[in-house]
C-alpha positions as CSV (number, residue, x, y, z in Angstrom):
1,M,148.5,148.3,74.1
2,K,145.7,147.1,71.8
3,S,147.1,143.8,71.9
4,N,146.8,143.4,75.5
5,L,143.5,144.6,75.3
6,V,142.2,142.0,72.7
7,S,143.9,139.4,74.9
8,R,142.2,140.1,78.4
9,I,138.8,140.5,76.3
10,T,139.7,137.2,74.9
11,M,140.6,135.6,78.3
12,M,137.4,137.1,79.8
13,I,135.3,135.4,77.2
14,V,136.8,132.4,77.6
15,A,136.5,132.2,81.6
16,F,132.6,133.3,81.1
17,L,132.3,130.3,78.4
18,C,133.7,127.8,81.2
19,L,132.0,129.1,84.0
20,F,128.7,128.9,81.9
21,T,129.1,125.4,80.8
22,Y,130.1,124.5,84.4
23,V,127.1,125.8,85.6
24,G,125.3,124.3,82.7
25,S,126.6,121.0,83.3
26,A,126.0,121.0,87.3
27,E,122.0,122.0,86.2
28,A,121.8,119.3,83.8
29,K,123.4,116.7,86.3
30,T,120.7,118.3,88.9
31,N,118.1,117.2,87.0
32,D,119.2,113.9,86.1
33,V,118.3,113.3,89.7
34,I,115.6,113.1,91.5
35,K,116.1,114.0,95.5
36,I,114.5,112.5,98.7
37,G,115.6,114.1,101.8
38,I,114.8,112.1,105.1
39,C,114.3,113.4,108.9
40,G,115.0,110.5,111.3
41,P,115.9,109.5,114.3
42,F,119.8,108.4,114.0
43,S,121.1,109.2,117.5
44,G,119.9,108.4,120.8
45,F,117.5,105.5,122.0
46,L,115.3,105.4,119.0
47,L,118.6,104.9,116.7
48,N,117.4,101.4,116.0
49,F,114.1,102.5,114.3
50,G,116.1,105.2,112.2
51,E,118.6,103.0,111.1
52,Q,116.2,100.2,109.8
53,Q,113.6,102.7,108.2
54,K,116.8,104.2,106.2
55,A,117.8,99.9,105.1
56,A,114.2,100.0,103.9
57,L,114.3,103.3,102.1
58,D,117.9,102.1,100.3
59,M,116.4,98.6,99.6
60,A,113.5,100.3,97.5
61,I,115.6,103.5,95.6
62,E,118.1,100.4,94.9
63,E,115.6,98.1,93.3
64,Q,113.9,101.4,91.8
65,N,117.1,102.5,90.1
66,A,118.1,98.6,89.1
67,K,114.5,99.4,86.8
68,G,115.9,102.4,85.3
69,G,115.2,104.8,88.0
70,L,112.0,106.9,88.1
71,L,110.8,109.0,85.3
72,G,114.5,108.3,83.4
73,K,116.5,109.3,86.7
74,K,118.3,107.9,89.1
75,I,117.0,108.4,92.7
76,V,119.6,110.0,95.3
77,V,118.7,110.4,99.2
78,F,119.8,112.6,102.0
79,Y,119.4,111.6,105.4
80,E,119.2,114.1,108.2
81,D,119.3,113.2,112.1
82,D,116.2,115.0,113.7
83,E,117.4,113.7,116.7
84,Y,113.5,113.2,117.7
85,R,113.3,117.1,118.2
86,P,111.0,118.8,116.0
87,E,113.1,122.3,116.1
88,V,115.5,119.8,115.0
89,A,113.7,118.5,112.1
90,I,112.2,121.7,111.1
91,R,116.1,123.0,110.8
92,K,117.1,120.0,109.0
93,A,114.0,120.5,106.6
94,K,114.8,123.6,105.5
95,K,118.3,123.0,104.8
96,L,117.3,119.7,102.6
97,I,115.0,122.1,100.8
98,L,117.0,125.1,100.3
99,E,120.6,123.7,100.0
100,D,120.0,120.2,99.1
101,K,117.3,121.0,96.6
102,V,115.3,118.1,97.3
103,H,111.7,117.2,95.3
104,I,110.3,115.4,97.8
105,L,110.8,115.1,101.8
106,G,110.2,112.3,104.3
107,S,110.0,111.7,108.3
108,F,110.7,108.5,109.8
109,L,109.2,108.5,113.3
110,G,107.2,110.6,115.7
111,T,103.7,112.4,115.5
112,H,105.5,115.6,116.9
113,I,108.0,115.3,113.9
114,A,105.9,114.5,111.0
115,S,103.5,117.5,112.2
116,A,106.5,119.6,112.3
117,L,107.9,118.9,108.7
118,N,104.4,118.9,107.4
119,Q,104.6,122.6,108.3
120,V,107.6,123.0,106.6
121,G,106.4,121.5,103.4
122,A,103.3,123.4,103.0
123,K,105.4,126.5,103.0
124,Y,107.9,125.5,100.6
125,K,104.9,123.8,98.5
126,K,106.7,120.4,99.2
127,I,105.5,117.0,99.5
128,V,106.1,115.4,103.0
129,I,105.8,111.6,103.0
130,N,105.0,110.3,106.6
131,N,106.2,106.9,107.6
132,G,106.0,107.2,111.6
133,G,104.0,109.7,113.1
134,M,100.7,108.0,113.8
135,G,98.6,110.8,115.4
136,D,95.2,110.9,114.4
137,I,95.4,114.7,114.4
138,I,98.0,114.7,111.7
139,Q,95.6,114.2,108.9
140,G,93.1,115.4,111.0
141,K,93.4,119.4,112.3
142,L,96.8,119.6,111.1
143,F,96.5,118.5,107.8
144,N,98.0,120.1,104.8
145,R,97.7,119.7,100.9
146,Y,101.1,118.3,100.9
147,A,101.3,115.8,103.7
148,F,100.8,111.9,103.2
149,R,100.9,109.4,106.0
150,L,102.0,106.1,104.4
151,R,101.2,104.9,107.8
152,Y,97.9,103.4,109.7
153,N,97.3,105.9,112.7
154,A,96.3,105.3,115.7
155,H,92.7,104.8,115.2
156,A,92.9,102.0,113.5
157,M,96.0,100.1,115.6
158,I,93.5,100.9,118.4
159,T,90.4,99.7,116.8
160,G,92.3,96.6,115.8
161,L,93.3,95.4,119.4
162,I,89.6,96.2,120.4
163,L,88.2,94.0,118.0
164,Y,90.5,91.4,119.2
165,M,90.1,92.3,122.9
166,K,86.4,91.6,122.5
167,E,86.4,87.8,121.5
168,T,88.4,87.7,124.8
169,K,86.9,87.8,128.5
170,V,89.2,90.8,129.2
171,R,86.8,93.6,130.5
172,K,88.7,95.4,133.5
173,I,91.0,97.3,131.9
174,Y,94.7,99.8,133.2
175,I,95.6,102.3,130.6
176,I,99.5,103.4,131.1
177,S,101.2,105.5,128.2
178,P,103.7,107.8,127.4
179,D,103.6,111.3,129.3
180,Y,103.0,113.2,126.2
181,V,100.4,114.2,123.7
182,Y,100.4,110.7,121.2
183,G,100.1,109.0,124.8
184,H,96.9,110.7,125.9
185,D,95.5,111.2,122.8
186,T,95.7,107.5,122.1
187,A,94.4,107.0,125.7
188,K,91.3,108.9,124.8
189,T,90.7,107.3,121.4
190,F,90.9,103.7,123.0
191,K,88.5,105.0,125.6
192,T,86.0,105.8,122.9
193,Q,86.5,102.9,120.8
194,L,86.0,100.5,124.2
195,E,82.6,102.2,124.4
196,K,81.9,101.8,120.9
197,Y,82.6,97.9,120.7
198,I,82.9,96.8,124.3
199,P,80.2,98.8,126.3
200,D,80.5,96.4,129.1
201,A,84.1,97.2,129.6
202,T,85.6,99.4,132.4
203,I,88.6,101.5,132.8
204,V,89.6,100.7,136.2
205,G,93.0,102.8,136.1
206,E,95.0,105.4,133.8
207,D,98.7,106.4,134.4
208,Y,101.3,108.3,132.1
209,H,105.0,107.7,132.8
210,P,107.9,109.7,131.6
211,L,109.7,108.3,128.3
212,R,112.7,106.2,128.7
213,N,111.4,105.8,132.5
214,K,113.8,103.2,134.7
215,E,111.1,102.6,137.3
216,F,107.7,100.8,136.5
217,G,107.1,99.4,139.8
218,P,104.5,102.0,141.6
219,Y,102.9,101.7,138.7
220,V,102.5,97.8,138.4
221,S,101.4,97.8,141.8
222,K,98.5,100.2,141.0
223,I,97.6,97.8,138.5
224,I,97.7,95.1,140.7
225,A,95.5,96.9,143.4
226,S,93.0,98.1,140.5
227,K,91.9,94.5,139.7
228,A,92.4,94.9,136.1
229,D,92.1,91.7,134.2
230,G,94.3,93.4,131.2
231,V,96.6,96.4,130.1
232,F,96.1,98.7,127.4
233,T,99.7,100.5,126.5
234,V,101.8,102.7,123.8
235,S,104.8,102.7,125.4
236,Y,107.4,101.7,123.1
237,G,110.9,100.5,123.0
238,S,112.9,100.2,126.8
239,D,109.8,101.3,128.2
240,S,107.3,98.7,127.0
241,R,110.2,96.1,127.9
242,L,110.7,97.1,131.3
243,L,107.2,97.9,131.9
244,I,106.3,94.3,130.8
245,K,109.1,92.5,132.6
246,T,108.3,94.4,135.9
247,A,104.8,93.0,135.7
248,R,105.5,89.5,135.1
249,E,108.3,89.8,138.0
250,M,105.5,91.1,140.5
251,G,103.1,88.6,139.8
252,L,100.7,89.7,136.8
253,K,102.0,86.4,135.5
254,A,101.0,85.3,131.8
255,P,98.4,84.5,130.0
256,F,98.0,88.0,131.9
257,P,97.3,90.3,128.9
258,F,98.9,93.1,127.4
259,F,97.6,94.9,124.3
260,T,99.9,97.1,122.5
261,Y,101.3,98.1,118.9
262,A,105.0,98.3,120.2
263,A,105.6,96.0,122.7
264,L,106.6,92.5,120.4
265,N,110.5,94.1,120.5
266,I,113.4,91.8,120.0
267,G,114.7,92.9,123.5
268,L,111.6,91.9,125.2
269,M,111.7,88.3,123.7
270,R,115.2,87.7,124.2
271,E,115.3,88.6,127.9
272,M,112.4,86.5,128.6
273,G,114.6,83.8,127.5
274,E,113.8,80.5,125.2
275,G,110.6,78.7,125.9
276,N,109.8,81.2,128.6
277,E,105.8,81.3,129.1
278,Q,105.8,84.6,130.2
279,V,105.8,86.1,127.0
280,N,102.3,84.9,126.6
281,G,99.5,87.3,126.8
282,I,101.0,90.2,124.8
283,V,98.9,91.2,121.7
284,Q,100.0,93.8,119.3
285,A,98.4,95.4,116.4
286,A,100.4,96.4,113.1
287,D,100.1,97.3,109.6
288,Y,102.8,95.2,108.6
289,A,104.3,92.1,110.0
290,F,107.3,89.9,108.2
291,T,104.9,86.9,109.1
292,V,102.6,87.8,106.4
293,N,102.5,85.2,103.8
294,T,101.8,87.4,100.4
295,P,104.5,86.7,97.4
296,G,105.9,90.3,97.5
297,N,106.2,89.9,101.5
298,K,107.9,86.6,101.3
299,A,110.3,88.1,98.4
300,F,111.1,91.6,100.7
301,V,112.0,89.2,103.8
302,K,114.0,86.9,102.1
303,K,116.1,89.7,100.6
304,W,116.2,91.2,103.8
305,N,117.0,88.1,105.6
306,D,119.9,87.2,103.3
307,K,121.5,90.8,103.7
308,F,121.3,91.2,107.4
309,K,121.0,87.4,108.6
310,H,124.7,87.5,109.9
311,E,124.2,91.0,112.0
312,K,125.0,90.1,115.8
313,D,122.2,92.6,116.6
314,A,118.9,90.3,116.0
315,N,116.7,93.0,115.6
316,W,118.1,93.3,111.8
317,W,117.6,89.4,111.0
318,W,114.0,90.1,109.7
319,P,112.6,93.5,109.2
320,G,110.6,95.3,111.2
321,L,107.2,97.4,111.6
322,S,108.8,100.0,110.6
323,G,111.2,99.3,108.5
324,G,108.9,97.1,106.2
325,M,106.4,99.9,105.7
326,C,108.9,102.0,104.8
327,Y,109.9,99.9,102.2
328,A,106.6,99.2,100.9
329,G,105.0,103.0,101.2
330,W,108.2,104.6,99.2
331,Q,107.2,101.8,96.5
332,M,103.8,103.5,96.7
333,V,105.6,107.0,96.0
334,F,107.2,105.8,93.2
335,A,104.4,104.1,91.4
336,A,102.2,107.5,92.0
337,I,105.4,109.8,90.6
338,E,105.3,107.4,87.4
339,K,101.6,107.6,87.1
340,A,101.7,111.1,87.3
341,G,104.6,111.2,84.5
342,T,106.0,114.2,86.1
343,L,108.1,116.0,89.0
344,D,105.4,118.5,89.1
345,T,104.2,118.4,93.1
346,E,100.5,119.9,92.4
347,K,100.0,116.9,89.7
348,I,102.1,114.0,91.7
349,I,99.5,115.2,94.4
350,D,96.2,115.0,92.0
351,T,97.4,111.5,90.7
352,F,98.3,110.3,94.7
353,E,94.6,111.2,96.0
354,G,92.6,108.2,95.8
355,M,95.1,106.2,93.8
356,W,95.2,102.1,94.8
357,F,98.4,100.1,94.7
358,K,99.2,96.7,94.7
359,S,101.7,96.6,97.4
360,I,103.7,93.7,98.5
361,L,100.9,93.0,101.4
362,G,97.8,93.3,99.2
363,W,95.7,96.1,97.9
364,W,96.4,99.8,99.3
365,A,94.7,102.7,99.0
366,M,95.4,106.4,99.4
367,R,92.2,108.1,100.8
368,K,91.5,111.6,99.0
369,C,90.1,113.9,101.7
370,D,92.8,113.1,104.2
371,H,95.6,111.6,102.3
372,Q,95.7,108.3,104.9
373,L,96.7,105.5,103.7
374,I,93.7,102.6,103.7
375,L,94.6,99.2,104.4
376,P,93.9,96.1,106.4
377,I,95.1,95.4,110.5
378,F,97.1,92.6,111.8
379,V,97.0,91.5,115.6
380,L,99.8,89.1,116.7
381,Q,100.1,87.6,119.8
382,A,103.6,86.4,121.5
383,S,104.1,82.6,121.8
384,S,106.6,80.8,123.8
385,Q,106.7,78.0,121.3
386,S,109.9,77.3,119.0
387,N,109.5,79.4,115.6
388,P,111.2,79.5,112.7
389,W,112.9,82.9,112.7
390,Y,114.5,83.4,116.1
391,P,116.2,81.2,118.7
392,F,113.6,82.6,121.8
393,P,110.0,83.5,121.9
394,W,108.3,85.3,118.9
395,V,104.6,85.7,117.7
396,A,102.8,82.7,116.9
397,P,102.7,81.8,112.9
398,E,99.0,82.4,113.1
399,Y,97.6,86.5,113.1
400,R,94.3,88.2,113.2
401,V,93.4,90.3,110.1
402,F,90.7,92.7,110.3
403,P,89.9,95.1,107.6
404,A,90.1,98.5,106.8
405,S,86.3,98.7,106.8
406,E,86.2,97.7,110.0
407,A,89.3,99.7,111.6
408,A,90.0,102.7,109.4
409,L,89.1,106.2,111.2
410,P,85.8,107.0,109.5
411,P,86.5,110.7,107.4
412,T,84.2,112.8,108.9
413,H,84.0,116.4,108.2
414,K,84.8,116.7,111.9
415,Y,87.7,115.1,112.0
416,N,89.0,116.7,108.6
417,K,87.3,119.9,107.3
418,R,88.2,118.7,104.0
419,C,86.2,115.2,104.3
420,P,82.6,115.3,103.5
C-alpha cells in the first residue's frame, strides 16, 4: 500500500515537472518572437489592395529576419480578413491580441477600419500602425497615444493636387466621390484648400455615388451640363475606372482632366488600350510611386519585379501605391523598435515620436503631436506614350514633387488638442 502511494506521488511529481517544462518551453518560444497582427481586406472587391500590402510586409519582414530579426528575435505575422467592415476588424483585432498575443497591430486600408482598430489599440495599450486609412480625423479628433499613421492623409494628397492644378488653366471644377464619410470629408478639404490656393476657382457641381456603382452615365451628364473644365474625385477601384471610361465615351475627351489619387489603376490603363490618347489628362497625387528614382526604391522595385514579373495579373508586376508605402512604413517601425531597444510599448512610442528615418524614398519624419508621417507628395500624370513598364499606357516618367512644408496638414490645436 505504502509502495503504491509512493509510486503515485512520484508519478504526480514527474507529470508536474513535465507540464512545467512544457509551459516554460512554450513561454520561451513565445518570447523568442515578435508578433505582428494585421487586419486587411483579404476578400471582396479590395482583395488586390490587401494582397499587395501583405506581399510588401512579408518582404520587409523577410529582409529584417535575414539580418538577425528585431532585438535578436524573429518577426512573425498573423493576418486576419476584416472584410472592410469595422465591426469585423474590431472582433479580429481582439482575437489577435487576446489569443495570438501580438505585440503590435496594423490596419491595411480604410479610414473606418483604422479608426476602429485605434480604439482597440487604446483599450489594450497596443501600438496600431495605419497603412491605409487617410481621413484627417484619424490623427485629429480621433487621435490616441497608440495610433500611428504610416501614410499621408487626405489633406496632403489634396493639397498636392491643388498645387499642381494651380499651374494649369482649370478653374471650374466638378466634385464626384464615394458617398460615405471619407468621400464627403475629402470634398470639404478640397473646397477649403481650393479657396486658399486658387481663389478664382469655382465649384460648379458636387455629387456622391454608392461604392461599387454600376452606372455613371447620369453623373457624367451633370458634369457635362455644368461646363466644368476639370473633375476632382477620390473614387477608387472599379468606381474610378468606370467613371473615367464613361466620361471619355460620353464626350469628355482627353485632355479633359481628372484630379485624383486613386484613378491611375492598371485596369483602367489596360482597358483604354495601347497608345490610347484618352488616358491623357488623368492626374494623381501619391505618397509613393515605383517610378521614383532613388537607390533604395530602385532596389525594392527590382526585387518586387523579379518576384512577380511572371504573374498574369499586371497589377503585380510592379509595386503599387499601398504596397510601396507598407514596405517602407514597416521598415520605419522596425527602426523605431531597434532604436528603443525594447518591446515595451510606452518606450517605443516615446522613441517613435519625432523620429527621423531615411526611407527608400528619402527622409521621413514622424510628427510628435499627432503621430502623422511627414514626407513629400508626388504628382503623376497618365501618358499615352510607350513606357518601360507595361505594354499599355501608364504614367509619364517625369513627376512633380511638392515638399512636406507645402503639403502637410498644419498641426494646429483645433485639429488635434495635443498639437500647439
